[in-house]
N, C-alpha and C positions, 0 to 999 in steps of 0.2 A: 973666394969662389962660391962657397957655401951660402953667403950672403946674397950674392947675386941670384942664386938658383932660388933659394927661398922666395926672394921678392918676385921673380918671375913666376913662381909656382902660385903665389898670391894673386898675382895678375891675370893668370890663367882661370884661377878659380872664380874671380870677380867677373871676368868676362863670360864665363859660362853661365853664372848666376844672371847676368844682364840679359844673355841671350833666351834664356828660359823665361824670363819675366817679359821680355818683348814677345815671345811666341804667344804666351798666355793672353796678352792684351790684345794681341792681333786676333786671336781667336774669339775673344769677347765682343770685338767691335764689328766683326765680319756679321753682316746682316744677310740673312737667306730666306727665300720664301718658305722652304720646308727643311726641317732637321731629321737627322737619324737619331734613333735612341742612343747611339754612342755620343754624338755630338750634345745632345740635350744632357746626357749624363755627365759629361766633363763641364758643360756649363753651369750646372746645378751642383756640381762636385758630390755625385751619387754615383752608385754602381749601374751598369747598364742593365744588369738584371732587374734592378729596381724599378727602372723607367719603363721596361717592357712590362712588368707587373702592373704598373700604374696605367698603361695603355689597357691591358687585358681586363683590368678591373674597372675601367672607364673612370678612373680617379682624375685623367687628364684627356682632353679631346684629341684623338689621334686617328689617322687613317691607316689601313693597309694599302700600300702601294707596290707596284712591280719594281723589282729592283735590278733587272737586267739579267737574272740568273734563272731564265726559263719560268716555270709556274711559281716559282717561291715569292711571296710577297713579304715585305717588312714593314714595320710601324714607321710612319712619318708624322712628325709634329710641325704645325704652322707656327711661324714666326709669332704671330698674335696670340697663340696658346702659350709659347714659351713666356711672352710678356705678361700674360693673364696669371700663370704659374707663380712668377716672381712677385707680382702685385697681391695676389689673392690666395694662393697657395692652391693645393689640390682640391678636387671636387669631393662632396661627401660620398661615402660608401652607399652604393645602391642596394636596397632591400629586395631584390628579385627572386 
């Protein structure tokens, strides 16, 4: 009986790993016109705080847009900017 339970446990673990991998692949292949800082952070493997700082420091091209929570605005990053970041990296630090 222990052998059967062990094998079922292994199958369950493998299934969970496959579901996680599928979720990641689905997220990567989803093309949107605009991404939130959370989504870009996940796609690039960075912390959301880091992406928000890049926006604030103009290291990436981003726009503040309404998020549906009253006057609060959040950073939005265009798909074309996401592709530029992947291919070219961050913009240089401006010396203003």
